[in-house]
SEBA-991795 format. One record per residue: residue in one letter; x, y, z of N, C-alpha, C in turn; residue number from 1. Coordinates in nm, 3 decimals, padded with zeros to 5 digits. Layout:
BEGIN
<node sedo="A" n_c1="X" n_c2="Y" n_c3="Z" ca_c1="X" ca_c2="Y" ca_c3="Z" c_c1="X" c_c2="Y" c_c3="Z" lodren="NUM"/>
...
***
This chain:
BEGIN
<node sedo="M" n_c1="13.939" n_c2="22.089" n_c3="-10.250" ca_c1="13.998" ca_c2="22.125" ca_c3="-10.380" c_c1="13.890" c_c2="22.187" c_c3="-10.468" lodren="1"/>
<node sedo="N" n_c1="13.923" n_c2="22.292" n_c3="-10.533" ca_c1="13.828" ca_c2="22.361" ca_c3="-10.621" c_c1="13.797" c_c2="22.273" c_c3="-10.742" lodren="2"/>
<node sedo="P" n_c1="13.669" n_c2="22.236" n_c3="-10.761" ca_c1="13.636" ca_c2="22.150" ca_c3="-10.874" c_c1="13.643" c_c2="22.222" c_c3="-11.008" lodren="3"/>
<node sedo="N" n_c1="13.645" n_c2="22.354" n_c3="-11.006" ca_c1="13.650" ca_c2="22.431" ca_c3="-11.130" c_c1="13.770" c_c2="22.524" c_c3="-11.128" lodren="4"/>
<node sedo="L" n_c1="13.867" n_c2="22.492" n_c3="-11.214" ca_c1="13.988" ca_c2="22.572" ca_c3="-11.223" c_c1="13.984" c_c2="22.658" c_c3="-11.348" lodren="5"/>
<node sedo="T" n_c1="14.038" n_c2="22.777" n_c3="-11.337" ca_c1="14.056" ca_c2="22.860" ca_c3="-11.456" c_c1="14.182" c_c2="22.813" c_c3="-11.528" lodren="6"/>
<node sedo="I" n_c1="14.203" n_c2="22.863" n_c3="-11.648" ca_c1="14.323" ca_c2="22.824" ca_c3="-11.722" c_c1="14.449" c_c2="22.871" c_c3="-11.649" lodren="7"/>
<node sedo="S" n_c1="14.444" n_c2="22.986" n_c3="-11.583" ca_c1="14.562" ca_c2="23.033" ca_c3="-11.511" c_c1="14.588" c_c2="22.946" c_c3="-11.389" lodren="8"/>
<node sedo="Q" n_c1="14.484" n_c2="22.900" n_c3="-11.321" ca_c1="14.503" ca_c2="22.810" ca_c3="-11.207" c_c1="14.558" c_c2="22.675" c_c3="-11.254" lodren="9"/>
<node sedo="L" n_c1="14.505" n_c2="22.624" n_c3="-11.364" ca_c1="14.554" ca_c2="22.499" ca_c3="-11.419" c_c1="14.699" c_c2="22.515" c_c3="-11.464" lodren="10"/>
<node sedo="S" n_c1="14.729" n_c2="22.627" n_c3="-11.524" ca_c1="14.864" ca_c2="22.656" ca_c3="-11.569" c_c1="14.964" c_c2="22.648" c_c3="-11.453" lodren="11"/>
<node sedo="R" n_c1="14.928" n_c2="22.711" n_c3="-11.343" ca_c1="15.015" ca_c2="22.708" ca_c3="-11.224" c_c1="15.026" c_c2="22.566" c_c3="-11.169" lodren="12"/>
<node sedo="R" n_c1="14.915" n_c2="22.496" n_c3="-11.164" ca_c1="14.915" ca_c2="22.361" ca_c3="-11.107" c_c1="15.000" c_c2="22.264" c_c3="-11.189" lodren="13"/>
<node sedo="L" n_c1="14.995" n_c2="22.278" n_c3="-11.321" ca_c1="15.069" ca_c2="22.186" ca_c3="-11.409" c_c1="15.207" c_c2="22.239" c_c3="-11.446" lodren="14"/>
<node sedo="D" n_c1="15.235" n_c2="22.363" n_c3="-11.412" ca_c1="15.359" ca_c2="22.428" ca_c3="-11.452" c_c1="15.370" c_c2="22.432" c_c3="-11.605" lodren="15"/>
<node sedo="L" n_c1="15.260" n_c2="22.467" n_c3="-11.668" ca_c1="15.253" ca_c2="22.486" ca_c3="-11.814" c_c1="15.198" c_c2="22.625" c_c3="-11.840" lodren="16"/>
<node sedo="S" n_c1="15.238" n_c2="22.683" n_c3="-11.951" ca_c1="15.182" ca_c2="22.813" ca_c3="-11.986" c_c1="15.039" c_c2="22.796" c_c3="-12.037" lodren="17"/>
<node sedo="P" n_c1="14.954" n_c2="22.898" n_c3="-12.020" ca_c1="14.820" ca_c2="22.890" ca_c3="-12.078" c_c1="14.826" c_c2="22.866" c_c3="-12.229" lodren="18"/>
<node sedo="H" n_c1="14.927" n_c2="22.923" n_c3="-12.294" ca_c1="14.943" ca_c2="22.902" ca_c3="-12.439" c_c1="14.961" c_c2="22.753" c_c3="-12.470" lodren="19"/>
<node sedo="T" n_c1="15.043" n_c2="22.684" n_c3="-12.390" ca_c1="15.066" ca_c2="22.541" ca_c3="-12.412" c_c1="14.937" c_c2="22.462" c_c3="-12.387" lodren="20"/>
<node sedo="I" n_c1="14.864" n_c2="22.499" n_c3="-12.284" ca_c1="14.737" ca_c2="22.430" ca_c3="-12.256" c_c1="14.641" c_c2="22.448" c_c3="-12.374" lodren="21"/>
<node sedo="R" n_c1="14.629" n_c2="22.569" n_c3="-12.425" ca_c1="14.540" ca_c2="22.593" ca_c3="-12.540" c_c1="14.589" c_c2="22.515" c_c3="-12.663" lodren="22"/>
<node sedo="Y" n_c1="14.720" n_c2="22.507" n_c3="-12.682" ca_c1="14.776" ca_c2="22.430" ca_c3="-12.793" c_c1="14.739" c_c2="22.282" c_c3="-12.779" lodren="23"/>
<node sedo="Y" n_c1="14.755" n_c2="22.227" n_c3="-12.660" ca_c1="14.720" ca_c2="22.086" ca_c3="-12.638" c_c1="14.571" c_c2="22.062" c_c3="-12.663" lodren="24"/>
<node sedo="E" n_c1="14.488" n_c2="22.159" n_c3="-12.629" ca_c1="14.344" ca_c2="22.147" ca_c3="-12.659" c_c1="14.322" c_c2="22.150" c_c3="-12.811" lodren="25"/>
<node sedo="R" n_c1="14.388" n_c2="22.243" n_c3="-12.876" ca_c1="14.370" ca_c2="22.260" ca_c3="-13.021" c_c1="14.410" c_c2="22.135" c_c3="-13.099" lodren="26"/>
<node sedo="I" n_c1="14.519" n_c2="22.067" n_c3="-13.058" ca_c1="14.564" ca_c2="21.950" ca_c3="-13.134" c_c1="14.492" c_c2="21.822" c_c3="-13.092" lodren="27"/>
<node sedo="G" n_c1="14.415" n_c2="21.830" n_c3="-12.983" ca_c1="14.337" ca_c2="21.714" ca_c3="-12.942" c_c1="14.395" c_c2="21.632" c_c3="-12.828" lodren="28"/>
<node sedo="L" n_c1="14.501" n_c2="21.679" n_c3="-12.765" ca_c1="14.553" ca_c2="21.605" ca_c3="-12.649" c_c1="14.461" c_c2="21.622" c_c3="-12.528" lodren="29"/>
<node sedo="F" n_c1="14.416" n_c2="21.744" n_c3="-12.506" ca_c1="14.321" ca_c2="21.771" ca_c3="-12.399" c_c1="14.182" c_c2="21.775" c_c3="-12.461" lodren="30"/>
<node sedo="D" n_c1="14.086" n_c2="21.719" n_c3="-12.391" ca_c1="13.949" ca_c2="21.722" ca_c3="-12.438" c_c1="13.897" c_c2="21.865" c_c3="-12.438" lodren="31"/>
<node sedo="A" n_c1="13.792" n_c2="21.885" n_c3="-12.516" ca_c1="13.728" ca_c2="22.017" ca_c3="-12.517" c_c1="13.682" c_c2="22.047" c_c3="-12.375" lodren="32"/>
<node sedo="V" n_c1="13.701" n_c2="22.170" n_c3="-12.334" ca_c1="13.667" ca_c2="22.206" ca_c3="-12.197" c_c1="13.535" c_c2="22.280" c_c3="-12.191" lodren="33"/>
<node sedo="V" n_c1="13.477" n_c2="22.273" n_c3="-12.073" ca_c1="13.352" ca_c2="22.344" ca_c3="-12.047" c_c1="13.383" c_c2="22.492" c_c3="-12.039" lodren="34"/>
<node sedo="R" n_c1="13.293" n_c2="22.570" n_c3="-12.087" ca_c1="13.309" ca_c2="22.716" ca_c3="-12.076" c_c1="13.213" c_c2="22.767" c_c3="-11.970" lodren="35"/>
<node sedo="A" n_c1="13.261" n_c2="22.854" n_c3="-11.887" ca_c1="13.178" ca_c2="22.917" ca_c3="-11.784" c_c1="13.085" c_c2="23.017" c_c3="-11.853" lodren="36"/>
<node sedo="G" n_c1="12.992" n_c2="23.070" n_c3="-11.776" ca_c1="12.898" ca_c2="23.169" ca_c3="-11.830" c_c1="12.968" c_c2="23.289" c_c3="-11.891" lodren="37"/>
<node sedo="N" n_c1="13.087" n_c2="23.320" n_c3="-11.842" ca_c1="13.162" ca_c2="23.434" ca_c3="-11.894" c_c1="13.248" c_c2="23.397" c_c3="-12.015" lodren="38"/>
<node sedo="G" n_c1="13.240" n_c2="23.270" n_c3="-12.060" ca_c1="13.315" ca_c2="23.226" ca_c3="-12.177" c_c1="13.453" c_c2="23.174" c_c3="-12.148" lodren="39"/>
<node sedo="H" n_c1="13.498" n_c2="23.183" n_c3="-12.022" ca_c1="13.631" ca_c2="23.135" ca_c3="-11.985" c_c1="13.631" c_c2="22.984" c_c3="-11.969" lodren="40"/>
<node sedo="R" n_c1="13.747" n_c2="22.925" n_c3="-11.998" ca_c1="13.763" ca_c2="22.781" ca_c3="-11.980" c_c1="13.753" c_c2="22.745" c_c3="-11.832" lodren="41"/>
<node sedo="V" n_c1="13.689" n_c2="22.631" n_c3="-11.806" ca_c1="13.677" ca_c2="22.581" ca_c3="-11.670" c_c1="13.721" c_c2="22.434" c_c3="-11.672" lodren="42"/>
<node sedo="Y" n_c1="13.816" n_c2="22.401" n_c3="-11.584" ca_c1="13.873" ca_c2="22.267" ca_c3="-11.581" c_c1="13.831" c_c2="22.196" c_c3="-11.453" lodren="43"/>
<node sedo="A" n_c1="13.794" n_c2="22.070" n_c3="-11.467" ca_c1="13.756" ca_c2="21.986" ca_c3="-11.353" c_c1="13.877" c_c2="21.903" c_c3="-11.311" lodren="44"/>
<node sedo="E" n_c1="13.864" n_c2="21.837" n_c3="-11.196" ca_c1="13.973" ca_c2="21.755" ca_c3="-11.145" c_c1="14.010" c_c2="21.645" c_c3="-11.244" lodren="45"/>
<node sedo="K" n_c1="13.912" n_c2="21.590" n_c3="-11.314" ca_c1="13.940" ca_c2="21.485" ca_c3="-11.415" c_c1="14.030" c_c2="21.540" c_c3="-11.525" lodren="46"/>
<node sedo="D" n_c1="14.015" n_c2="21.666" n_c3="-11.560" ca_c1="14.101" ca_c2="21.729" ca_c3="-11.660" c_c1="14.244" c_c2="21.740" c_c3="-11.609" lodren="47"/>
<node sedo="V" n_c1="14.257" n_c2="21.772" n_c3="-11.480" ca_c1="14.389" ca_c2="21.783" ca_c3="-11.419" c_c1="14.458" c_c2="21.647" c_c3="-11.420" lodren="48"/>
<node sedo="L" n_c1="14.385" n_c2="21.543" n_c3="-11.378" ca_c1="14.443" ca_c2="21.409" ca_c3="-11.373" c_c1="14.487" c_c2="21.362" c_c3="-11.512" lodren="49"/>
<node sedo="W" n_c1="14.406" n_c2="21.388" n_c3="-11.612" ca_c1="14.440" ca_c2="21.351" ca_c3="-11.749" c_c1="14.566" c_c2="21.427" c_c3="-11.795" lodren="50"/>
<node sedo="A" n_c1="14.569" n_c2="21.556" n_c3="-11.768" ca_c1="14.684" ca_c2="21.638" ca_c3="-11.807" c_c1="14.811" c_c2="21.589" c_c3="-11.736" lodren="51"/>
<node sedo="E" n_c1="14.800" n_c2="21.555" n_c3="-11.608" ca_c1="14.916" ca_c2="21.505" ca_c3="-11.535" c_c1="14.966" c_c2="21.373" c_c3="-11.595" lodren="52"/>
<node sedo="F" n_c1="14.874" n_c2="21.287" n_c3="-11.635" ca_c1="14.913" ca_c2="21.161" ca_c3="-11.698" c_c1="14.985" c_c2="21.188" c_c3="-11.831" lodren="53"/>
<node sedo="L" n_c1="14.931" n_c2="21.277" n_c3="-11.912" ca_c1="14.995" ca_c2="21.310" ca_c3="-12.039" c_c1="15.134" c_c2="21.369" c_c3="-12.017" lodren="54"/>
<node sedo="L" n_c1="15.148" n_c2="21.452" n_c3="-11.917" ca_c1="15.279" ca_c2="21.511" ca_c3="-11.889" c_c1="15.378" c_c2="21.404" c_c3="-11.842" lodren="55"/>
<node sedo="R" n_c1="15.328" n_c2="21.302" n_c3="-11.773" ca_c1="15.415" ca_c2="21.192" ca_c3="-11.732" c_c1="15.460" c_c2="21.114" c_c3="-11.856" lodren="56"/>
<node sedo="L" n_c1="15.369" n_c2="21.092" n_c3="-11.951" ca_c1="15.407" ca_c2="21.025" ca_c3="-12.076" c_c1="15.512" c_c2="21.107" c_c3="-12.150" lodren="57"/>
<node sedo="K" n_c1="15.490" n_c2="21.238" n_c3="-12.154" ca_c1="15.586" ca_c2="21.327" ca_c3="-12.221" c_c1="15.722" c_c2="21.319" c_c3="-12.152" lodren="58"/>
<node sedo="A" n_c1="15.723" n_c2="21.318" n_c3="-12.019" ca_c1="15.847" ca_c2="21.313" ca_c3="-11.943" c_c1="15.924" c_c2="21.184" c_c3="-11.968" lodren="59"/>
<node sedo="T" n_c1="15.852" n_c2="21.078" n_c3="-12.005" ca_c1="15.918" ca_c2="20.951" ca_c3="-12.033" c_c1="15.957" c_c2="20.939" c_c3="-12.180" lodren="60"/>
<node sedo="G" n_c1="15.937" n_c2="21.045" n_c3="-12.254" ca_c1="15.982" ca_c2="21.047" ca_c3="-12.393" c_c1="15.882" c_c2="20.998" c_c3="-12.495" lodren="61"/>
<node sedo="M" n_c1="15.756" n_c2="20.982" n_c3="-12.457" ca_c1="15.657" ca_c2="20.939" ca_c3="-12.557" c_c1="15.639" c_c2="21.050" c_c3="-12.660" lodren="62"/>
<node sedo="P" n_c1="15.653" n_c2="21.016" n_c3="-12.788" ca_c1="15.632" ca_c2="21.117" ca_c3="-12.893" c_c1="15.488" c_c2="21.169" c_c3="-12.891" lodren="63"/>
<node sedo="I" n_c1="15.472" n_c2="21.293" n_c3="-12.929" ca_c1="15.340" ca_c2="21.355" ca_c3="-12.925" c_c1="15.240" c_c2="21.281" c_c3="-13.015" lodren="64"/>
<node sedo="Q" n_c1="15.286" n_c2="21.224" n_c3="-13.126" ca_c1="15.194" ca_c2="21.149" ca_c3="-13.213" c_c1="15.138" c_c2="21.027" c_c3="-13.141" lodren="65"/>
<node sedo="Q" n_c1="15.221" n_c2="20.960" n_c3="-13.060" ca_c1="15.170" ca_c2="20.846" ca_c3="-12.982" c_c1="15.074" c_c2="20.895" c_c3="-12.874" lodren="66"/>
<node sedo="M" n_c1="15.105" n_c2="21.009" n_c3="-12.815" ca_c1="15.015" ca_c2="21.065" ca_c3="-12.714" c_c1="14.880" c_c2="21.099" c_c3="-12.776" lodren="67"/>
<node sedo="L" n_c1="14.883" n_c2="21.154" n_c3="-12.897" ca_c1="14.758" ca_c2="21.186" ca_c3="-12.968" c_c1="14.679" c_c2="21.059" c_c3="-13.000" lodren="68"/>
<node sedo="C" n_c1="14.750" n_c2="20.954" n_c3="-13.040" ca_c1="14.686" ca_c2="20.826" ca_c3="-13.068" c_c1="14.619" c_c2="20.773" c_c3="-12.941" lodren="69"/>
<node sedo="Y" n_c1="14.691" n_c2="20.778" n_c3="-12.831" ca_c1="14.636" ca_c2="20.731" ca_c3="-12.704" c_c1="14.513" c_c2="20.813" c_c3="-12.666" lodren="70"/>
<node sedo="A" n_c1="14.521" n_c2="20.944" n_c3="-12.680" ca_c1="14.408" ca_c2="21.032" ca_c3="-12.646" c_c1="14.286" c_c2="20.999" c_c3="-12.731" lodren="71"/>
<node sedo="E" n_c1="14.308" n_c2="20.974" n_c3="-12.860" ca_c1="14.196" ca_c2="20.940" ca_c3="-12.948" c_c1="14.135" c_c2="20.805" c_c3="-12.908" lodren="72"/>
<node sedo="L" n_c1="14.219" n_c2="20.707" n_c3="-12.881" ca_c1="14.169" ca_c2="20.577" ca_c3="-12.836" c_c1="14.088" c_c2="20.592" c_c3="-12.707" lodren="73"/>
<node sedo="R" n_c1="14.135" n_c2="20.674" n_c3="-12.619" ca_c1="14.064" ca_c2="20.698" ca_c3="-12.492" c_c1="13.926" c_c2="20.757" c_c3="-12.517" lodren="74"/>
<node sedo="R" n_c1="13.918" n_c2="20.850" n_c3="-12.610" ca_c1="13.789" ca_c2="20.911" ca_c3="-12.643" c_c1="13.692" c_c2="20.810" c_c3="-12.701" lodren="75"/>
<node sedo="L" n_c1="13.745" n_c2="20.708" n_c3="-12.768" ca_c1="13.659" ca_c2="20.606" ca_c3="-12.830" c_c1="13.601" c_c2="20.508" c_c3="-12.730" lodren="76"/>
<node sedo="G" n_c1="13.650" n_c2="20.510" n_c3="-12.607" ca_c1="13.587" ca_c2="20.433" ca_c3="-12.500" c_c1="13.644" c_c2="20.294" c_c3="-12.479" lodren="77"/>
<node sedo="D" n_c1="13.568" n_c2="20.214" n_c3="-12.406" ca_c1="13.613" ca_c2="20.084" ca_c3="-12.360" c_c1="13.648" c_c2="19.985" c_c3="-12.471" lodren="78"/>
<node sedo="A" n_c1="13.596" n_c2="20.005" n_c3="-12.589" ca_c1="13.629" ca_c2="19.914" ca_c3="-12.700" c_c1="13.778" c_c2="19.920" c_c3="-12.735" lodren="79"/>
<node sedo="T" n_c1="13.847" n_c2="20.023" n_c3="-12.687" ca_c1="13.989" ca_c2="20.040" ca_c3="-12.719" c_c1="14.081" c_c2="20.006" c_c3="-12.602" lodren="80"/>
<node sedo="L" n_c1="14.029" n_c2="19.945" n_c3="-12.498" ca_c1="14.111" ca_c2="19.914" ca_c3="-12.381" c_c1="14.236" c_c2="19.834" c_c3="-12.417" lodren="81"/>
<node sedo="A" n_c1="14.221" n_c2="19.729" n_c3="-12.497" ca_c1="14.335" ca_c2="19.645" ca_c3="-12.534" c_c1="14.437" c_c2="19.724" c_c3="-12.615" lodren="82"/>
<node sedo="Q" n_c1="14.390" n_c2="19.811" n_c3="-12.704" ca_c1="14.482" ca_c2="19.892" ca_c3="-12.784" c_c1="14.559" c_c2="19.991" c_c3="-12.696" lodren="83"/>
<node sedo="R" n_c1="14.490" n_c2="20.050" n_c3="-12.601" ca_c1="14.556" ca_c2="20.145" ca_c3="-12.511" c_c1="14.659" c_c2="20.073" c_c3="-12.424" lodren="84"/>
<node sedo="R" n_c1="14.622" n_c2="19.958" n_c3="-12.373" ca_c1="14.716" ca_c2="19.879" ca_c3="-12.292" c_c1="14.838" c_c2="19.843" c_c3="-12.375" lodren="85"/>
<node sedo="A" n_c1="14.817" n_c2="19.797" n_c3="-12.498" ca_c1="14.929" ca_c2="19.758" ca_c3="-12.584" c_c1="15.020" c_c2="19.877" c_c3="-12.613" lodren="86"/>
<node sedo="L" n_c1="14.961" n_c2="19.993" n_c3="-12.639" ca_c1="15.040" ca_c2="20.113" ca_c3="-12.664" c_c1="15.126" c_c2="20.146" c_c3="-12.542" lodren="87"/>
<node sedo="L" n_c1="15.067" n_c2="20.139" n_c3="-12.423" ca_c1="15.142" ca_c2="20.169" ca_c3="-12.301" c_c1="15.247" c_c2="20.063" c_c3="-12.274" lodren="88"/>
<node sedo="E" n_c1="15.219" n_c2="19.937" n_c3="-12.304" ca_c1="15.319" ca_c2="19.831" ca_c3="-12.285" c_c1="15.439" c_c2="19.853" c_c3="-12.376" lodren="89"/>
<node sedo="R" n_c1="15.414" n_c2="19.891" n_c3="-12.501" ca_c1="15.526" ca_c2="19.920" ca_c3="-12.592" c_c1="15.609" c_c2="20.037" c_c3="-12.541" lodren="90"/>
<node sedo="H" n_c1="15.539" n_c2="20.139" n_c3="-12.493" ca_c1="15.612" ca_c2="20.255" ca_c3="-12.442" c_c1="15.690" c_c2="20.218" c_c3="-12.316" lodren="91"/>
<node sedo="R" n_c1="15.633" n_c2="20.133" n_c3="-12.233" ca_c1="15.702" ca_c2="20.088" ca_c3="-12.112" c_c1="15.833" c_c2="20.018" c_c3="-12.149" lodren="92"/>
<node sedo="Q" n_c1="15.830" n_c2="19.939" n_c3="-12.254" ca_c1="15.953" ca_c2="19.873" ca_c3="-12.301" c_c1="16.057" c_c2="19.977" c_c3="-12.343" lodren="93"/>
<node sedo="D" n_c1="16.012" n_c2="20.081" n_c3="-12.410" ca_c1="16.103" ca_c2="20.189" ca_c3="-12.450" c_c1="16.163" c_c2="20.258" c_c3="-12.328" lodren="94"/>
<node sedo="V" n_c1="16.080" n_c2="20.280" n_c3="-12.226" ca_c1="16.128" ca_c2="20.345" ca_c3="-12.104" c_c1="16.229" c_c2="20.255" c_c3="-12.033" lodren="95"/>
<node sedo="E" n_c1="16.200" n_c2="20.126" n_c3="-12.028" ca_c1="16.296" ca_c2="20.033" ca_c3="-11.967" c_c1="16.430" c_c2="20.036" c_c3="-12.039" lodren="96"/>
<node sedo="A" n_c1="16.428" n_c2="20.042" n_c3="-12.171" ca_c1="16.552" ca_c2="20.050" ca_c3="-12.250" c_c1="16.627" c_c2="20.179" c_c3="-12.217" lodren="97"/>
<node sedo="Q" n_c1="16.554" n_c2="20.290" n_c3="-12.204" ca_c1="16.617" ca_c2="20.417" ca_c3="-12.167" c_c1="16.682" c_c2="20.408" c_c3="-12.029" lodren="98"/>
<node sedo="I" n_c1="16.613" n_c2="20.343" n_c3="-11.937" ca_c1="16.666" ca_c2="20.328" ca_c3="-11.801" c_c1="16.795" c_c2="20.246" c_c3="-11.804" lodren="99"/>
<node sedo="R" n_c1="16.795" n_c2="20.137" n_c3="-11.881" ca_c1="16.917" ca_c2="20.055" ca_c3="-11.892" c_c1="17.032" c_c2="20.137" c_c3="-11.947" lodren="100"/>
<node sedo="E" n_c1="17.004" n_c2="20.214" n_c3="-12.052" ca_c1="17.108" ca_c2="20.296" ca_c3="-12.113" c_c1="17.158" c_c2="20.402" c_c3="-12.016" lodren="101"/>
<node sedo="L" n_c1="17.067" n_c2="20.466" n_c3="-11.945" ca_c1="17.108" ca_c2="20.566" ca_c3="-11.846" c_c1="17.187" c_c2="20.503" c_c3="-11.733" lodren="102"/>
<node sedo="S" n_c1="17.147" n_c2="20.384" n_c3="-11.692" ca_c1="17.219" ca_c2="20.314" ca_c3="-11.586" c_c1="17.362" c_c2="20.283" c_c3="-11.630" lodren="103"/>
<node sedo="Q" n_c1="17.379" n_c2="20.240" n_c3="-11.753" ca_c1="17.513" ca_c2="20.214" ca_c3="-11.805" c_c1="17.595" c_c2="20.342" c_c3="-11.810" lodren="104"/>
<node sedo="S" n_c1="17.532" n_c2="20.450" n_c3="-11.851" ca_c1="17.603" ca_c2="20.579" ca_c3="-11.854" c_c1="17.641" c_c2="20.624" c_c3="-11.714" lodren="105"/>
<node sedo="L" n_c1="17.554" n_c2="20.600" n_c3="-11.618" ca_c1="17.583" ca_c2="20.634" ca_c3="-11.480" c_c1="17.702" c_c2="20.553" c_c3="-11.428" lodren="106"/>
<node sedo="D" n_c1="17.708" n_c2="20.426" n_c3="-11.464" ca_c1="17.822" ca_c2="20.342" ca_c3="-11.425" c_c1="17.953" c_c2="20.398" c_c3="-11.481" lodren="107"/>
<node sedo="V" n_c1="17.951" n_c2="20.443" n_c3="-11.607" ca_c1="18.071" ca_c2="20.501" ca_c3="-11.668" c_c1="18.111" c_c2="20.628" c_c3="-11.594" lodren="108"/>
<node sedo="L" n_c1="18.013" n_c2="20.713" n_c3="-11.563" ca_c1="18.043" ca_c2="20.835" ca_c3="-11.489" c_c1="18.100" c_c2="20.804" c_c3="-11.351" lodren="109"/>
<node sedo="D" n_c1="18.038" n_c2="20.710" n_c3="-11.282" ca_c1="18.089" ca_c2="20.672" ca_c3="-11.149" c_c1="18.232" c_c2="20.622" c_c3="-11.157" lodren="110"/>
<node sedo="N" n_c1="18.262" n_c2="20.542" n_c3="-11.258" ca_c1="18.397" ca_c2="20.491" ca_c3="-11.277" c_c1="18.495" c_c2="20.605" c_c3="-11.300" lodren="111"/>
<node sedo="K" n_c1="18.459" n_c2="20.699" n_c3="-11.386" ca_c1="18.546" ca_c2="20.812" ca_c3="-11.416" c_c1="18.569" c_c2="20.897" c_c3="-11.290" lodren="112"/>
<node sedo="I" n_c1="18.462" n_c2="20.919" n_c3="-11.214" ca_c1="18.474" ca_c2="20.997" ca_c3="-11.090" c_c1="18.568" c_c2="20.926" c_c3="-10.993" lodren="113"/>
<node sedo="Q" n_c1="18.555" n_c2="20.796" n_c3="-10.982" ca_c1="18.643" ca_c2="20.719" ca_c3="-10.894" c_c1="18.789" c_c2="20.731" c_c3="-10.937" lodren="114"/>
<node sedo="I" n_c1="18.813" n_c2="20.727" n_c3="-11.067" ca_c1="18.950" ca_c2="20.744" ca_c3="-11.118" c_c1="19.005" c_c2="20.880" c_c3="-11.076" lodren="115"/>
<node sedo="Y" n_c1="18.923" n_c2="20.985" n_c3="-11.087" ca_c1="18.969" ca_c2="21.119" ca_c3="-11.048" c_c1="18.998" c_c2="21.125" c_c3="-10.899" lodren="116"/>
<node sedo="H" n_c1="18.914" n_c2="21.062" n_c3="-10.818" ca_c1="18.940" ca_c2="21.059" ca_c3="-10.674" c_c1="19.076" c_c2="20.993" c_c3="-10.646" lodren="117"/>
<node sedo="Q" n_c1="19.102" n_c2="20.881" n_c3="-10.712" ca_c1="19.228" ca_c2="20.810" ca_c3="-10.691" c_c1="19.347" c_c2="20.895" c_c3="-10.736" lodren="118"/>
<node sedo="L" n_c1="19.333" n_c2="20.958" n_c3="-10.851" ca_c1="19.442" ca_c2="21.042" ca_c3="-10.902" c_c1="19.468" c_c2="21.162" c_c3="-10.811" lodren="119"/>
<node sedo="E" n_c1="19.359" n_c2="21.223" n_c3="-10.762" ca_c1="19.375" ca_c2="21.338" ca_c3="-10.672" c_c1="19.447" c_c2="21.298" c_c3="-10.545" lodren="120"/>
<node sedo="Q" n_c1="19.416" n_c2="21.179" n_c3="-10.495" ca_c1="19.482" ca_c2="21.132" ca_c3="-10.373" c_c1="19.631" c_c2="21.107" c_c3="-10.396" lodren="121"/>
<node sedo="K" n_c1="19.666" n_c2="21.071" n_c3="-10.518" ca_c1="19.808" ca_c2="21.045" ca_c3="-10.552" c_c1="19.879" c_c2="21.172" c_c3="-10.598" lodren="122"/>
<node sedo="G" n_c1="19.804" n_c2="21.280" n_c3="-10.614" ca_c1="19.866" ca_c2="21.406" ca_c3="-10.655" c_c1="19.883" c_c2="21.422" c_c3="-10.805" lodren="123"/>
<node sedo="H" n_c1="19.818" n_c2="21.339" n_c3="-10.888" ca_c1="19.826" ca_c2="21.354" ca_c3="-11.033" c_c1="19.735" c_c2="21.467" c_c3="-11.080" lodren="124"/>
<node sedo="H" n_c1="19.776" n_c2="21.527" n_c3="-11.193" ca_c1="19.698" ca_c2="21.638" ca_c3="-11.244" c_c1="19.674" c_c2="21.626" c_c3="-11.393" lodren="125"/>
<node sedo="H" n_c1="19.679" n_c2="21.507" n_c3="-11.449" ca_c1="19.651" ca_c2="21.492" ca_c3="-11.592" c_c1="19.518" c_c2="21.418" c_c3="-11.610" lodren="126"/>
<node sedo="D" n_c1="19.462" n_c2="21.431" n_c3="-11.728" ca_c1="19.332" ca_c2="21.369" ca_c3="-11.758" c_c1="19.354" c_c2="21.227" c_c3="-11.807" lodren="127"/>
<node sedo="P" n_c1="19.300" n_c2="21.128" n_c3="-11.733" ca_c1="19.319" ca_c2="20.989" ca_c3="-11.776" c_c1="19.240" c_c2="20.954" c_c3="-11.900" lodren="128"/>
***
């Protein structure tokens, strides 16, 4: 694996636009990156892993302000381990609540689909 990625390579790997990557750097989600001799951004594997983790948090619905808080705590080092853990535990509870709600919605959809199957078998054509 190439230890030094350009912004376009990172963009493809993360499925993010270079503009979004630069925005995340500007607001402090991504750490400042090393610049190559030509002035271009160079990303290491640790940058990729961090970005992937942040994207996972985003995918689970973590607000950007919480992500920024987590990123800042991370930059402050080991003294913030308990705070980072607590932040992730709170977010995990939120994700569990989302899963429960989605599961209930899935049950309702499955029930409705089953009703349609039954009605189709009986030849009905109205909406229950």
